[in-house]
Structures are given as C-alpha cells and as structure tokens.
N, C-alpha and C positions, 0 to 999 in steps of 0.2 A: 653546641647549644646545650645552655642550661639548661637544669632539672625543669624548672618552673615553664616553659616557652615550651618543651618536648611535650611534658603533659596536659600542657592548652592544644599543640597540633596531632596529637593523638586522640583527644578530646572531639575538635572539630571533625577529624575523617570519618570516626563511629557516627558521630551527628548525621554526613554525608550518605555515608553508608547505609544509616537505619531511613533515613527518610526516602533513599532510590528503593531499598527494598519495597518501604510501604508503596511505593507510586507504585510501582513494577505491580505489585498483588493488589491494588485496586483495580489498575486495568484486568487484570486474570478475571478477578471477581467480576467486572464490570460483561467482557466479553464471554464467560462461562453462563451467566445468566442470561446472557442475548439482549435485553433490553435497551441496547445501544440501537437494534437494526426494528426496522418498518413493521409493524403489526402483518402476523402472516405471512412474516418471509421465514425460508426453509430453517434461517441459521440462528432464529429465535426461539429459546427456550421456556419461557414463559407462557402461562396461557395462552395470551395471544400470538404464540407462534406455531408454525406448524415443521419444527423438527420433527417431533413424534412420529409423524406420519412419514417424514424423509427417513428418518431415523429405520422405522418398521420395513419402509418397500427395500430399505438398503438390504438389511438382515436378512432376503428371502433368498434361498437358491435359485443359481439363476437370472437373478433381477436385475439388469442395469440400470443404475440410479446416477442422478448425476444435476450439478449445479449449470447454468448457464452466467456467466460475466460478463461477455461480450457484447458492445450494443453494435460492433458493427456486422452481427448477422449471427444466425444460429448454426456459427463454427462446430462443424464433426456433429451436429444431430441430426440421426440416421436417418430414414424414409422410416415410416411404423412409428415413429414414437409418438408418448404420450407427453405433452407439453401442458404444464401446471403456469398460470398468470393468475395468482391469484395477490385479492387484496384491491383491487384497485377501484381506484376514487370515482365514484357518478360524476364528480364533477367535471372530471380530465377528460370523459370519453371524447368531448368533440375536439379536442385538443390534442390525438395522439400523433404521434410520426408517424407519417405515410411507409418508412423502410420498415418501421415494428410489425404493422399491418401484413403486410406484402409479406414480410418472414413467415406469419403465421399462418397467412393463405396458402403459400407454398407449401409448407410442411404438411398441412390438411390435403392439399392436394394430389399432395403422393402418398398415402393413404396412412394419415398420423390421424393422431384425436388432439384438439387444442382444445384447455377445459380454461375459459375468462370467468375469474370468481370477484365479485362487489364485496367492499368492506361494509360491514352492517352502517345503516346511516337508524340513530334515535330522535332525529329532529321528524317532529311534524311536518306536515305537507303545508305545503300556501294553499295548495286548491288539491281536494283529495279526488282520486279515478273515480267514474264511477264502475261498478266490478261488471254490470249488466252490459255494458260499452264494451267489455272483451271480446264477444263475439266479434263486432265490426272491427275491431281491433285486427282481430288475427286475418279477418276475410281481405283487411287492406292491404295492396303489393305495394312493396319497396316503389319510393319515388314516386307518390302521390301527395298532390299540392298543400294540402293543409293540416297543421299539427294537430293533436285531438289535446284538450284541457290534461295540464298533467305531465305533459312533455317536458323534457328539457332542452329547446333549442335543437330539436332532431335535426330541421331541415337546413340548420346553421352548419359551412362548411369555410375552414379559416385561407384566405388566397394563398394557393400553393407556390405562385411565384412571386409574389414579392416578404417582408418580411426575413424572411429566412426561409430562402430557396436552397442551403444544402438540406436541412432540416426541414422540409414542408411540412406542415401540420393538417390532420384532415380529422374528421367526426366518423367515429369509430359507428353511432347510429345510423351517420347516410348510407356506410359502406358496408355495412352487414346489414342492414334494414331490419332496426328495432326501434323503438324508443324506451326511455326509463320513465317512470311516475312515482308516485307513494300512495297508498293507502292509510288512511288511519288507524290504528292500533286499535282490536277489541279488548274492552276494560277486564273482558271475561280473559284471564291467564292460560286455561283449556287453548281459547281460539289465537291467543294473543303469539302465545310463540310457538304455534304448529302451520305447518301446512300438508296442502294432505295430495298425493300421489294423482296423476291427473286418468283417468278410466283409459283401457287397454293399452298401456304399457304396462313392462315388463313384469311377471309374475312378483321376480323375487326383490322388486323394490321394497322397503319398508312404507307401509299406508302412509305414517304422518312421521315429520321428521322437523327437529326443535330448529326456529329461524326465529331470526330477532332481530328483524327488519321489517321496516314497511311499504321496501321498496319494489317494483312489481317492473316487471314490461310490457309496455304499451306499441298500438301502429305498429305489430310483428311483420314481417314477409309471412307470404304463405309459404316458404321453405321452410320454415322455423316450427316446429310442432313442442305444444306444451309435455312437462315430463310431472312437473310440480306446481299446486296454484293454490293462492290464498285469496277466498271468494270469490273464486272463478278466475282471478287475474293469475295469469302464468311468472313464478319465479325461478324457475328451471326450466331452459329450453333446448332442444335440440334438433341440425341441419345437417343433411348431406353436403361437403362440399368436396368436388371431386371424386377422390378415392376414398376419403377420411371424412371425419365428423369432427364437428362446432358442437361446444356445450358450452351455452352461461349461463350463469347464478348471482341472483343475486342477493346471495350471502357467502362468507367465506366461514361461518365458524363451526360448522360441521365438519371441518377439514382443520380445526383447530386443537394444540396439543389437549385443552380445556375441553370438548367435547368426546377425545377419542378417549378422556379417562370418564368423563360423567355420561356422554350421550354417544354411544358408537352407533353406526349404520354402518356393518359390513357390507350389507347390500349392495346401500349406495355407491362404496366405494367400489368394491365390485364392476360395477356399471359402469364407472369416469374410467376403470383401468381399462375395458374393453381391447381385445387386441394384445394385450399382454406384450406389448413391444417397450423398448427404453424408455423409461421416465423422465424427464427432464425439468427442474423446477426454475422457472426463471425469477431472477433478484436484478436482473438491469432496471427493471420500473421502480424499482426499490431505493435507485442509489447505487447498488452495493457493483462496483464496475472493477473489472480487471484492465489494469494502465501497463501495458508494458511498457519495463524502463531497466535500469540498470539496475536495481533490488533485485527485479522479477525475473534478470536474469541470473543473478547470481544465488538468491535462489532456488532456480531450477537447476543449476550445476553443480548446487551447494559447495559454492566459496564461502561458506559462513568461516571457515577455519583462516582460512584468508585475510578476512579482513578484520577480522583477533590479530591476526601478525603484526597486521599495517598497527593495530590501534597500541600494542603493545611495544614495537620499535619505533613510533611515534613518541612513548613516553618515555622510554630508554631515552633516546636522542634530547630531549627536555631535558629529563634529571643529569644527565653526561653535563650540558649546558649551565645546568645550574647551579650544581654542586664542586664544593670546594674537597677534593679527597690530600692535601697538604696538610702533614700534620702541624701541631703548634708549636711555635719556635718560640725562642724564649726574648724578653723584649730587653734585656740587659738589665732589669729591678730585679728581678728574684720572680714577674708577673709572666704569665706564658700570654703571646700575643694571636691570636685568632685569625679569624677572613679579610679582616680589612687591612690594606696597603700585600697583602701576600700577592704574590702576581706567579701565575703557571708559566713557565717560560715555552720555548716553544709556540705561543699562540699571537706574539707577534712577529714582523718581516726579519727584526735584527734578531731575535734569539732563536727564528727558523734557521736564518743562515748561520749562526750559534753550532745550531744542533748539528746540520749537515755536515760545516769543518770538520767538527768532530768525529762525527763517522765517515768521513771519506781522504782526511789526512790526517798521519800519523805526525806524534808531536812531537819526534825527531824531522820531519820534513815542512812542520811549519815555518821554518825563517827561509828555505832554499825555494817552497812553494809561494811565499809571500814576494819574495823577491823577482823570483823569475815573472810573476805576474805584471808586479811593478815595473821593469825590463820593457817589458813589451810596446810599455806607453811613451816608451821614453822617442824623442823626435829622433836626435843625434846620438850616437856610441863612439863616437871619434875625438881625439885633440884630450882638450883635460876632461873633459867627460869619462872616456871611456880611461884615463888612466884610474880616475876616482872608483868609476866599476870595476877596475881589476884588482883595487883595491878590495871591494867590499865582497867582492869575491870568494877572493883570500881568508875573510872573517864567515863566510857561510863555510868554508870545506872545515874551516879549523873547528867551527862551530859541532859539525857533523861528526868526528872525529875524536870531540872530545867523552868523554863517559857519560851515561846520566846522570851520575848522582853531579857532575862537577857542571854539567850544562845551561846557561843561562841565558835563554832566548831574548829577555826583555835588554840586556846588558850588551848582548853583541848588537842589537834592535839599533840603541842610542852610538854605538859606536858608528854602525853604517850610515846614522843621519848627520851624524856631527863630521863624517867624512864629505858627504854629499853635499855638506852645507857651508864648507870651508871657502872664504875666502867672497860668502854671501853676501856676507853683516856687512 
C-alpha cells in the first residue's frame, strides 16, 4: 500500500475511534446526570430526581432497598414492604391498569405500606375548590352520586371489557375513594409554599412542609384521614387497608433531591417509612421496564467475554478474506507488481485438487497413479488395446526405476499417449 493511502487510512481510523469515544462519553454523562429519566425517578440525580433518598436509605445498615422494573407484578416484593409510587400525573388517575392497582392493594393488605405521590402542578385551576366544603367532602362516602366542583372526573371509569381487555384501565379515584381538585395559590409566599399538619396527628411530624402545588384531595371516603392541609383542604391523607396502610400525597417535592438538600423533613420521612420493612421504588410507571431477552440473560450470566470473542473472531475472518499476504512479484520490467492479478492457490477447485495431489502422491509415483486411474475407465483391455497397455506399463515401470535426476514424467507421458493413439489418426 502506498504511503499516502496508508496515512489516509490511519487518519480515517483515528477519526472513527474518536467519534465513537465521544459518543460513548456523551451517553455516559447523560445517564450519570439522570435527566434521561422522568421527574421523581429514583434513577435521576438532578434536583427533580429521588436518587438521593434511594441512596440514603440504601446506605443504612440492615435496610433493604430495591427498585421494581417488572410490569407483570410485584415480583419478589416481600410482605410488609414500603412501596414508593412517586411522580404520578393527576390527569392519569382515571386510566391506570387494573393489575397495577390490584398489586398495590395486595401489598397493603398483606401488611405493607403504599405511598403514592403526585407530581407538582403549576397551572391555575379552571374552577377553584371551596376550602370550606372540605368537611362535606370528608363526610361523603365512596360511591355517592354527584361530583364536587373542581374534581376531575372522579366518577368516570373506562370500560374494562372493551378497548384493551388484557390491559383493563380503571379509575384510581373511583376505586380508592377520593377526588382531586385545585386551589388558587395565595400570593403570600409563606402561605403559597406551605401546608400545615392536621390537628391530632403524630407529634414528631413537622408543623409546616414546603408544598409546590395547589392540588388537593376532595370527595374523600371516610376511611381516609388527613395528615396535612392547605387552607383546610387535605394534601396528605392516610388510611388503613387490610393489615397495612396507604398514603396519598398531592406533591412529591419533599422527597426530591433538591428538597433533601434545602428543605429536609426527617420526621415526615420517618413517618412514611413506618414499619421498617424493605423499601421498594417503583420505576415501571415511568416506563423504565425490565424486558428479559438474550441481552438480559447474557448480562445475568456474565457472557460479555464470549460476545467480545465472537466480535474479534468475525473481524479476523473478514480480515483474512480481504487481505492479500503474498509477496510482490517482478512484473518483468523491473517494477514490482502488487495485488492485481495475484491469485492465492488453493482458493479454487482446480487449485485445491492440485494441492491435494501434492500432499497425497509422491512425485515418483505420479505417472503410475495417473496410469492406474486411467486404466479403470477403459471398457476393454484385450486384443490390440491390451498390447498397447502392456507397452505403456513397461514405460511406467522403466520410469519408476530411473534415478530422480534422469526421470522425466512429461516425456514418458507423451510416449504413452503416442502408443495409445497409434493407428487412430
């Protein structure tokens, strides 16, 4: 290869390597920051994530913490676990898979604690909730006929047998007995970003908590007990469910990375983790799912080296079939002739046959072997043909007895051809 082409190939290879390295580094940085994940995911490391909470709990001794990536149910989640289901959008509460709610209910009924929090919403309500109507809402039992102003289709339920039968969608509000509404936030910053603890709750809970949303609960079933209020409307509620409990929160900010840096509420976190069981952060509702396949199995059984070996083997095979390793030969005019016109012996059928003969038949026996193989194809070997064959056998025997320097298989072969063709011209 000329020097100019070699330098160009090396430069192109360096550009490809640098591009691949830069692309890999870009992906690593994005995943390290975590902003590729939705807000309030435990995989997200920026202010909107909850990875600080996950890592903090994980670092505690004798605390079991894990993430759930399996959509087909809470696989491996022990009874008595604390399930964090964070960052839920309020507009999606009327279309949640029935199987998801059944799994959460089963976990709570078995003695677990299910914590569902909504993502903050900054939009002003179309119709504000009257805070004074909250007492009526608390008294209204689940399943009563009319919705209160400001609720969001709390009585709407999708047909479970139509549309998508395998993934039947139901309304969480209808199933769990609560409604959602919005309050117009006060212009006073102290009241705008604060909610107060409900009278009669645990003493170690903080009196006020920073709250970034006007979302409140309405039309509560009587089983729900308010824990924090905004202008009389509950924003954090709790209820008994079988042997366990459920907690609903209209905001997820107090669990975020930013809140744990600037506005920490240890008492509130300790209350959420009541029971001290294993802690599970659900990631499936963010679309972060585990899909078992060949790659997942390879990762589980640590087959990275095998795949790397196969890639190297494929590269070597391609290199072997594309590169010419024969030396340059003299073209006859004083110049070297390269790759064009060169042929690697053994590649074709004829070349392979010649190589096979060279390895299997000694040069002293080549004439005798060819004569014997040719004799097998003759239909008759008597009469005049027999006489000719006898003379040809004499030539073969004489050829075998001659010294190596005097032996000439081409000359003897021509004599044999001349004997066989006598009288046929």
